[in-house]
Phi, psi and omega in degrees: 000328185302333182261003182245309185209129176251139183235123180241132185210329196296328183265354187233352183280354174065019175260144173291151178305324181293316180295314180300315181296322178302316182289319180293320180293328179291345180263358187299320180295319179291322176300318178294324177296316178298321177301317181296325178296322180288334181283325181259359182052053182299137179242007184249339183285154176301333180275011188300344178301334182290345179271350183302316179289345184269330183240100193255028180301330183283345187292325181298322177297317179297318180294322177297317179295322180294319177299319181296321186266354179276136177202157179300337182269000179287109185270333181194158173251135175248118177260118179256108182189176180210150179062231182297343181279347180217341188294323178294316177299314181297318179300316180289318179300317182291333183276338188256091186294340185275359178297138192269328189245136184290144169245130177254129184253118177257101183244306183276153175269013173303119187304320183297325179293315183289324177298323176299320179292318177301320178295321177297319179297317179301318179296317180298313181291331177294337178259025174061034173241174177224172176242158166252125182261118181249117181258120186239118174203117182299314180282334184081006184227028180282119188304309184299317183295313182291326176296314179295320174303318181297330175281313188286330178296326177293323177296318177298316180299324181290326189251342194232108180291340179256028189303325185296332180272000182246027178233137175222138177254138174238117190198175173292147175297131178071017169288172178296325177292323176301312180295319180298314181297319178294323179300321183257015174062035172274151174292148182226133167245143185254152175263133178306138189306318188262015176259113180288159186305314185285352176250015194259008188298333180265017168259192178302335180309312180262323189291320184295306180297324180292320177297317180296331179279347177112007179281156175271102180285339175294315177295321179301313181288328176297317177296317179296322179296316178298322179296320178300310184296322177292320192266005165251004181285152175278354182272112183295338177292335177263327192273078178299320184301316182291316180294321179292316179300317179296322179293316180294316183292317179301321178286329174300316178295335179268016175092004178269080187271358177248129178249116182260115172270106188258106190261126177253041168203112189296344176297339182266009183300316181290331171305319178300321178292320178298314181294325177301313179294317181305312183286313185296315184282334181277327189250343186279079184213154172057036181076003180255167176155152173246125183277114181271131173232162180232134174237151181238123176268143006263002185309309188282355171293340180257014177228315186236357182299324177304317178295316182298320183281318191243358177272198180296137180272068182245020186237142170245139188240136167249113175275139175233123177234164178236124186291309184249105179275153183288326183234156176207167179210157183248138176286136183298146175266357197249013185232025174054047182292339180297339175292339183254299179227114181289157169075013178249339181300133178083349180275154177277153180300325179297323177296317181294318179297319179296321179295319177298314181299315179297323177298322179294313182293325175297318179295321177299318179295317180296328181268008176059040180263128184283141178201164170230165184230134171244127172239120175272142179297317179198172178256077172244179183300319183298310182295320180291322175299320179296315184296310183295320179294321178301316182290327177293318179290323175305317182294323176297317177296318180299317179299321178296317178297325183270355179060048173232163180277116184284354195241359177245172179206060190299328186281345177297333181292341184300311182290330179294319179297315180293321179298314180296323178296319179294316180295322179298324184271355184266000000 
């Protein structure tokens, strides 16, 4: 872990050693339980997602499907899904700049968004390429996903005489989408039964489109596997998930009911959206909940920093930085910039960004604002796999501390029921 992700918390989380220890010790039984799941590779527990990186029998099937759907004429992958069916994939795709083939994400049923995608498909086919359309829905009955599929499938039919071979469904075995795909001879990959959507990124949900786009899913899973082993460990020096959960929960009890993930690398912005769903849907129950928000440095220092520093102190912050960026640029020495802003001429943007970040953390300390820090060595598949797996296990620990079920989302069905009633009557 030392070469993948560093976590700093003890001097800045504003918890007394006694309070922090109380929370970590209360998780010891659950931590031991998670360890037992990894030892027997349990597939029936709600936490079974943590065994996906450890037991990779399913990966060969995903690789076989990717070989079948890979071709020199494949211009883009279209992932049709929403929430847990696409945010993890999107987060990883957005973080991995070296991925070779574009993935287009169709999530919202906002017409302007989908029309833009239809235009992209027209452009791809006009250049003698094709797309692979991946429909992802665990239940197989997600209104937004099936509606978008219904629009995009018509575009495929219009442009692609071989359209039927360029569709794949990822869903629960024997869901309505599973039956539908078999009926029309589409390829199907299944999601393990006890792996919920927001915990499914290391199943076919994330691995298949990312592999087809050119990512190394072996490195991704290697990072996730190391994260599992570290974060079920009884050693707090390794167990970032447990230490982070205790820090967030202790501050929640102290009135910090908003958790701000403050990202100082814009490539991780969609990761913030993924983590927001993970936390909100896992913890928001029984009148309890931690409100997750995402900020991006340095942009949001010019929009919400005033509120963070001088507004209500109801926020706990996790800063995320990346040590080694893939790209950098140097500020010119030749245009008299000292007349405008001193001390930046000749410096690299990474140096300036680091100075801004250090300035922010110094200001947080001066304003007595609690925070923890994550620094990733770089944004590669291994590190990103480690980060996402760490955050999923952290959320399980948080749910245990808050005494809520991390794996259901009963109230989400309310709007779906009302939506279907409205559509039925229209």
